[in-house]
C-alpha positions in Angstrom: -20.6 356.5 63.9 -18.9 357.7 66.9 -20.7 355.3 69.3 -19.9 352.5 67.1 -16.3 353.1 67.2 -15.4 351.7 70.7 -17.4 348.4 69.9 -15.3 348.0 66.7 -12.0 348.4 68.3 -13.2 345.8 71.1 -14.0 343.4 68.4 -10.8 344.1 66.9 -8.7 343.6 69.9 -10.6 340.3 70.5 -9.6 339.3 67.1 -6.0 340.0 67.3 -5.7 338.5 70.8 -6.9 335.0 69.5 -3.4 334.3 67.5 -1.5 335.6 70.6 -3.2 333.2 72.7 -3.1 330.2 70.6 0.6 330.9 69.6 2.6 327.7 70.2 6.1 328.1 72.3 9.0 326.0 73.1 9.2 326.4 76.9 11.8 324.3 78.5 10.7 325.2 81.8 11.7 323.6 85.2 9.0 321.1 85.0 10.2 320.2 81.3 13.7 319.9 82.4 12.7 317.5 85.6 10.7 315.4 83.0 13.9 315.3 81.0 16.0 314.2 83.7 13.7 311.6 84.8 13.2 310.2 81.2 17.0 310.1 80.4 17.5 308.1 83.6 14.8 305.7 82.0 12.4 306.4 84.4 9.7 306.9 81.8 6.5 306.7 84.1 7.3 309.5 86.2 8.7 311.7 83.2 5.3 311.0 81.5 3.4 312.1 84.5 5.4 315.3 84.7 4.6 315.8 80.8 1.2 315.2 81.3 0.8 318.0 84.1 2.7 320.4 82.0 0.5 319.7 78.7 -2.6 320.2 81.1 -1.5 323.8 82.5 0.2 324.8 79.4 -1.4 323.3 76.4 0.3 325.5 74.0 4.1 324.4 75.0 5.5 322.0 72.5 8.5 320.9 74.8 6.4 318.2 76.5 5.5 316.5 73.0 9.1 316.7 72.0 10.3 315.0 75.1 7.5 312.3 74.5 9.7 311.1 71.6 12.4 310.4 73.9 9.9 307.8 75.8 9.1 306.3 72.5 12.6 306.2 71.5 13.9 304.4 74.7 11.0 302.0 74.9 11.6 300.9 71.2 15.2 301.1 71.0 15.8 298.9 74.2 12.7 296.6 73.9 12.1 296.3 70.1 8.6 295.0 70.6 6.7 295.0 67.2 3.2 295.7 68.8 4.8 298.9 70.5 6.2 300.0 67.3 3.0 299.9 65.4 1.3 301.6 68.0 3.7 304.6 68.5 4.8 304.9 64.8 1.9 307.3 64.0 3.4 309.6 67.0 6.2 310.5 64.7 4.2 312.3 62.2 2.2 314.1 64.9 5.1 315.3 66.8 6.8 316.5 63.5 4.0 318.6 62.5 3.5 320.0 65.9 7.1 320.9 66.1 6.6 322.9 62.8 3.7 325.2 64.4 6.4 326.6 66.9 7.8 330.0 66.3 10.4 330.4 63.5 12.5 332.5 65.7 13.4 329.6 68.1 16.4 327.3 67.6 13.9 324.5 69.0 12.2 324.7 65.7 14.5 322.8 63.7 16.5 321.3 66.5 13.6 319.2 67.9 12.7 318.0 64.5 16.3 317.0 63.9 16.2 314.8 67.2 12.8 313.1 66.4 14.2 312.2 62.8 17.5 311.1 64.4 15.6 308.8 67.0 13.4 307.4 64.6 16.3 306.7 62.4 17.7 304.6 65.4 14.3 302.9 65.8 14.0 302.0 62.3 17.1 300.2 62.1 16.1 298.2 65.1 13.2 297.0 63.1 14.8 296.4 59.9 14.0 299.4 57.9 17.2 300.3 57.0 16.2 302.4 53.9 13.9 304.6 55.8 16.2 304.9 58.5 18.9 306.3 56.1 16.3 309.0 55.0 15.4 309.8 58.6 19.3 310.3 59.2 19.4 312.5 56.3 16.7 314.9 57.1 18.0 315.0 60.8 21.6 316.0 59.3 20.3 318.7 57.2 18.0 320.1 59.9 20.5 320.5 62.4 23.0 321.8 59.8 20.4 324.2 58.7 19.9 325.2 62.8 23.5 325.8 62.8 23.4 328.4 60.4 20.4 330.2 62.0 21.5 329.9 65.4 25.3 329.6 65.6 25.1 330.0 69.3 22.6 327.3 70.1 25.0 324.8 71.5 23.0 321.5 71.3 23.2 321.6 67.5 27.0 320.6 68.0 26.1 317.5 69.8 23.8 316.3 67.3 25.9 317.5 64.3 29.0 315.9 65.7 27.5 312.4 66.3 26.4 312.2 62.8 29.3 313.5 61.3 31.4 310.8 63.4 28.8 308.1 62.1 29.0 309.1 58.8 32.7 309.3 58.8 32.8 305.5 59.6 30.7 304.4 56.2 33.2 302.1 54.5 34.4 303.0 51.1 32.4 300.3 49.4 29.2 302.4 50.8 30.4 305.6 49.6 27.4 305.8 46.9 25.0 305.9 50.2 26.9 308.9 52.0 26.9 310.6 48.7 23.0 309.9 48.0 22.0 311.0 51.5 24.4 314.0 51.3 26.1 313.5 54.3 29.8 314.5 54.5 31.7 312.5 57.6 34.5 313.6 59.5 35.5 311.9 62.8 37.9 314.0 64.0 35.7 317.3 63.5 32.8 315.4 64.8 34.2 314.1 68.0 35.8 317.6 68.5 32.3 319.1 68.4 31.0 316.6 70.9 34.1 317.3 73.3 33.5 320.9 73.0 30.0 320.7 73.7 30.8 318.4 76.9 32.9 321.3 78.4 30.2 324.0 77.8 28.6 325.7 80.8 25.6 327.4 79.3 22.0 326.6 80.1 21.5 324.1 77.1 25.1 322.4 77.5 24.4 321.9 81.0 21.0 320.2 80.4 21.8 318.0 77.6 25.2 317.0 79.3 23.9 313.5 80.2 22.8 312.6 76.6 26.0 313.9 75.3 28.0 311.8 77.7 26.2 308.6 76.2 27.0 309.2 72.5 30.4 310.5 73.4 31.3 307.2 75.1 30.0 305.1 72.4 31.7 306.8 69.7 35.2 307.1 71.5 35.0 303.5 72.4 33.8 302.2 68.7 35.0 304.8 66.4 38.1 306.0 68.2 38.9 302.7 69.7 40.0 304.5 72.8 38.7 302.0 75.2 41.1 303.1 78.2 40.2 306.7 77.6 36.5 305.9 77.8 36.8 304.1 81.1 38.9 306.9 82.5 36.2 309.4 81.3 33.4 307.6 83.0 35.5 307.3 86.0 36.4 311.0 86.2 32.4 312.0 85.6 31.6 309.7 88.6 28.6 308.6 87.0 25.5 307.1 88.8 25.6 303.7 87.7 22.9 302.2 90.5 20.1 304.8 89.8 20.6 305.9 86.3 19.7 303.2 84.0 21.0 304.6 81.0 24.4 305.2 82.4 24.3 302.0 83.8 23.6 300.2 80.3 26.5 302.3 79.0 28.8 301.1 81.4 27.9 297.4 81.4 27.7 297.2 77.5 31.0 298.6 77.0 32.3 296.8 79.9 31.5 293.7 78.5 32.5 294.7 74.9 35.9 295.5 76.3 36.4 292.2 77.9 35.4 293.4 81.3 33.0 290.8 82.1 33.3 290.7 85.9 33.0 294.4 86.0 29.7 294.3 84.0 28.4 291.5 86.2 29.2 293.8 89.5 27.3 296.8 87.8 24.1 294.8 87.0 24.2 293.1 90.2 24.1 296.6 92.1 21.6 298.0 89.8 18.3 299.5 91.3 15.8 297.4 90.0 12.8 299.5 91.0 9.5 299.1 89.0 9.8 303.1 88.6 12.4 302.3 85.4 11.7 300.8 82.2 11.9 296.8 82.4 14.3 295.7 80.1 15.1 292.1 79.2 18.6 293.3 77.9 19.7 293.4 81.7 19.3 289.4 81.5 21.2 289.2 78.3 24.0 291.2 79.7 24.2 289.2 82.8 24.0 286.0 80.9 26.8 287.1 78.6 29.0 288.2 81.4 28.7 284.8 83.3 28.9 282.6 79.9 32.2 284.4 79.6 33.6 283.1 82.8 32.3 279.6 82.0 29.7 280.1 85.1 27.1 277.3 85.1 24.7 280.2 86.3 24.7 281.7 83.1 21.7 279.8 81.4 18.8 280.9 83.6 19.6 284.6 82.5 19.9 283.7 78.8 16.9 281.7 79.0 14.8 284.4 80.5 16.0 287.1 77.9 15.1 284.5 74.9 11.6 284.0 76.7 10.8 287.8 77.4 12.6 289.8 74.7 10.3 290.6 71.6 12.8 291.9 69.3 15.2 290.9 66.7 18.8 291.8 67.6 21.2 289.4 69.1 18.7 286.8 69.5 20.3 284.1 67.4 23.8 285.2 69.0 22.2 284.7 72.9 20.7 281.4 71.4 24.3 280.6 70.3 25.8 281.4 73.5 23.1 279.4 75.3 23.9 276.3 73.0 27.7 276.7 73.5 27.1 277.0 77.3 25.2 273.5 77.4 28.1 272.2 75.0 30.6 273.0 77.3 28.5 271.6 80.2 28.3 268.2 78.4 24.3 268.6 77.8 24.4 267.7 74.1 20.7 267.5 74.2 20.0 270.9 75.3 23.0 272.3 73.0 21.3 270.9 70.0 17.9 272.1 71.2 19.1 275.9 71.4 20.9 275.6 68.2 18.1 274.4 66.3 16.1 277.5 67.6 18.7 279.8 66.0 17.3 278.6 62.7 13.8 279.7 63.6 14.2 282.7 65.9 15.2 286.4 65.3 16.9 287.7 62.1 20.4 288.2 60.6 20.4 291.7 60.8 23.5 292.0 63.2 26.6 290.5 61.8 26.8 288.4 65.3 23.4 286.9 64.6 24.3 286.2 61.0 27.4 284.3 62.3 25.2 282.4 64.5 22.7 281.3 62.0 25.6 280.2 59.6 27.1 278.0 62.3 23.6 276.6 63.0 23.0 275.4 59.6 26.2 272.9 59.9 26.6 269.9 61.6 30.1 270.8 63.3 30.7 271.9 66.6 33.5 274.3 67.8 36.6 272.6 69.4 35.9 272.7 73.1 39.2 273.8 74.3 39.4 276.7 71.6 35.7 277.5 72.5 36.6 277.7 76.5 39.7 279.7 75.5 37.5 282.2 73.5 34.9 282.4 76.1 37.4 283.3 78.8 39.3 285.7 76.4 36.0 287.6 75.6 35.4 288.1 79.4 39.0 289.2 80.2 40.0 286.0 82.0 43.4 286.1 79.7 45.6 284.1 82.0 43.1 281.4 82.6 42.5 281.2 78.7 46.2 281.2 78.2 46.6 278.4 80.7 44.4 276.1 78.5 46.5 276.8 75.4 49.9 276.5 77.1 52.3 274.2 75.4 50.2 273.8 72.2 50.7 275.0 68.8 48.7 274.7 65.3 50.4 271.0 65.1 48.1 269.9 68.0 45.0 270.8 65.8 43.8 268.6 62.9 41.6 270.8 61.0 42.5 274.0 59.1 39.8 276.2 61.0 41.4 275.0 64.3 44.6 275.6 63.4 43.7 279.1 62.4 41.8 279.7 65.3 44.4 278.8 67.7 46.9 281.0 66.0 44.5 283.9 66.4 43.5 283.1 69.8 47.1 282.7 71.0 47.7 286.2 69.3 45.0 287.8 70.9 45.5 286.7 74.3 49.3 287.9 74.2 47.9 291.1 72.9 45.6 291.4 75.6 48.4 290.5 78.0 50.9 293.4 76.5 53.2 291.1 74.7 53.3 292.8 71.3 56.0 290.9 69.9 54.5 287.5 70.5 51.0 288.7 69.3 52.2 290.0 66.2 53.9 286.6 65.4 50.8 284.8 66.2 48.6 287.3 64.3 50.7 286.7 61.0 50.5 283.2 61.3 46.6 283.4 61.2 46.7 285.8 58.4 48.9 283.1 56.4 46.6 280.5 57.3 43.3 282.1 56.7 43.5 284.9 54.4 41.7 283.1 51.6 39.3 281.6 54.1 35.7 282.5 55.0 36.4 282.7 58.6 36.9 286.3 60.0 40.2 285.4 62.0 42.9 286.7 59.5 40.9 289.9 58.9 40.7 290.6 62.6 44.1 289.7 63.3 45.2 292.1 60.4 43.2 294.8 62.4 44.6 294.0 65.8 48.2 294.3 64.4 47.1 297.7 62.8 46.0 298.7 66.5 49.2 297.5 68.0 51.2 299.8 65.6 48.8 302.7 65.7 49.3 302.4 69.6 52.9 302.6 69.2 52.7 306.0 66.9 53.8 304.0 63.7 50.7 305.2 61.8 51.8 304.3 58.2 52.3 300.9 59.2 49.1 300.8 61.2 47.5 301.8 57.8 48.8 299.1 55.8 47.7 296.6 58.2 44.0 298.4 58.4 44.1 298.3 54.8 45.0 294.5 54.5 42.1 293.7 56.6 39.9 295.7 54.1 41.3 293.9 51.2 40.4 290.5 52.5 37.3 289.4 50.7 34.0 287.3 51.7 34.4 286.5 55.3 32.4 286.7 58.4 31.8 290.0 60.1 33.1 291.8 56.9 31.0 295.1 57.4 31.9 295.5 60.7 35.3 294.9 60.4 35.8 297.0 57.6 34.1 299.8 59.4 36.7 299.5 62.2 39.4 299.5 59.7 38.1 302.3 57.7 37.8 304.3 61.2 41.3 303.5 61.9 42.8 304.6 58.4 40.9 308.0 59.2 42.4 308.1 62.6 45.8 307.6 61.2 45.6 310.4 58.5 44.1 312.9 60.5 
């Protein structure tokens, strides 16, 4: 018996050593950090190569599989290819199962699963799976909430919890049943505070996820807090690389174009490093095409046409076709204008409100007033004085159709608003509301929203709330959901 004891001891030691060797770990080592930085710049191929090396050398490390979800996310979110979605969707379950094999004493166990759910929620929205997206969002929210309780010192929890808290805070009152069903309590102020605090962090994880936090922070500050000057001041202060960092470049281009800075958007795309090392994205053509069409530039057409021909997704296809049809309409090429308008009816979806409006217009035989359309394009591009020059000396009496009178009043108000003449802006906005409050065009509701913004900027929050509520109270008009969400965010800001 004595001679057998060492043998049994040796076997026992071997058996005990097997689980230890097979134990999965979350090791965000230097190679994984380098891969993450490559991926966040949208250099996905080099990022994947680093992850492949890490998986080969450390097969029990779960971080490479976590980061591969970023690659799927960016690929699907920006390019919306249905074939790629079908191919990559099974990766979701595989990765979630893998993350569950990690050590329970690691903050990455729940955090990684939360991020995967969050990213797939965004992807599912892009592919029209809105109900599934809601449940992904709920799982992400609850997991990061639980992770905060278990690991309160793990800084990245605040980034995702804050972002989701802000997003939930914008849900319009008419959809409160949805937030209640999902079990998500929104709070814009608290959510933004969490992200802002995270951005100021200096610990290892705050530094690592800093670039990702900038992306979320800027979008939420722009669209939810409506602090557009603050966003661009922040971007300038951060000295972001808008040439070699494609995620930051997309952020700056998209926000510039949507804040009436078409020329700046065009400059950023022109200077972009278009090395094949980066994810190829047709969206660059869309952004450049929009920037040029907003300056009535004849060179807009090739960019928008290339986007239409290469993009395989759903969002903003109808909108891009509408801009293309308008472009040719203003150029006097009625044949091409009608051709692209007809394509609106058979291409893309109406998931976004811009696409929905394009579809609605395409079903009619009427075309916009050319003068007002030129003013709109220039106004949206930030060429305010050129646009105002087109409308100089005119009033509603110069237009025969009710919808044209309405649009003129709104457009004049918006131009004076953008040029800082609040008094004239409010006068024209109120005229637009009087003309259009009972109509289906969005101008009256948008005018009320803009008046709310003016009073909010002047610190008169009670008056601002009244105008935001006036916006919300208007029924059955174009862009109803998005305008209601902006009005709701305004009311929430003014009450906090």
